[in-house]
C-alpha positions, 0 to 999 in steps of 0.5 A: 500500500505504501508503494502504491501511495508513493507512486501516486504522490508525485502524480497528485502533486503535479496535478495540484501544482497545475491547478494552483498555477492556473490563476497565475497563468490565467492572469497572463493570458487575460482570462481567469477562472472567475470569467470562465464561471468555475464555482459560480451558480450560473456560469456562462457555459452550456449545461451538458447534464445527462440527468434532468435534476442537475446542471453540469458545466465543463471547463477545460484549461491546459488539458485539465477538464473541470466538471462542476455539478449544480442543482436546479437552484444554482447551488454548486454541489460537486466539482472534480478536475480530471486529466489522463484518467486521474481525478482530483476533487476540488473543495467547491460545492456542498457535496465536496466531501461526498465525491468518490474517485478511483484514488479516493473511493468512499465507503458510502459510494461502494456500499450504497444499494441506491441506483446510480444515476448518470449525470455526466458522461463523455468519451473519458469520464463518467459522473454518477449520483446516488441518493442516500436514505439520509437525503444526501447525494454521493457522487462517483467520478470514474474514467470511462472504460473503453470496450475491451476487444476480444480476439480469437486465439490462433489455432494450434497446428494439428500435430502439436500436442496439447498439455492435457494430451501429453503422452497420448498417442494420436489415433 
């Protein structure tokens, strides 16, 4: 487990450093996160939600995708940053502590029997919501898995002996 965390730490540190540097880079280019609407109740961005009860906004900067979920009254509920299959939960939103990612799975998401509602999906990311019995919502952000391709194994030559047949003389 320590080895796994040691390997993950530099990657997480790099992602955090990139996110922390965004405001400085934005000032240099003349744009800022506030102008993009990240963290706002009603950002000037297209709602790309797959579920009618939520509003989802996607912002991309420096190859990092930021996905923000708002409820219908404009309250920011959860925000995640993702790049290359890695996720970072941002401290934005009423449900920021209830977001599960592959690197930080939450027991509430893993043990929930509530059906998962697809709130957002693109070619790389899936974001689902599970309504809990206490009235809260648990979010799960995952990398979308591409369909596995199957191949038919090559047939062995007719005269090749298979391991279970070792020592048996063909007829």
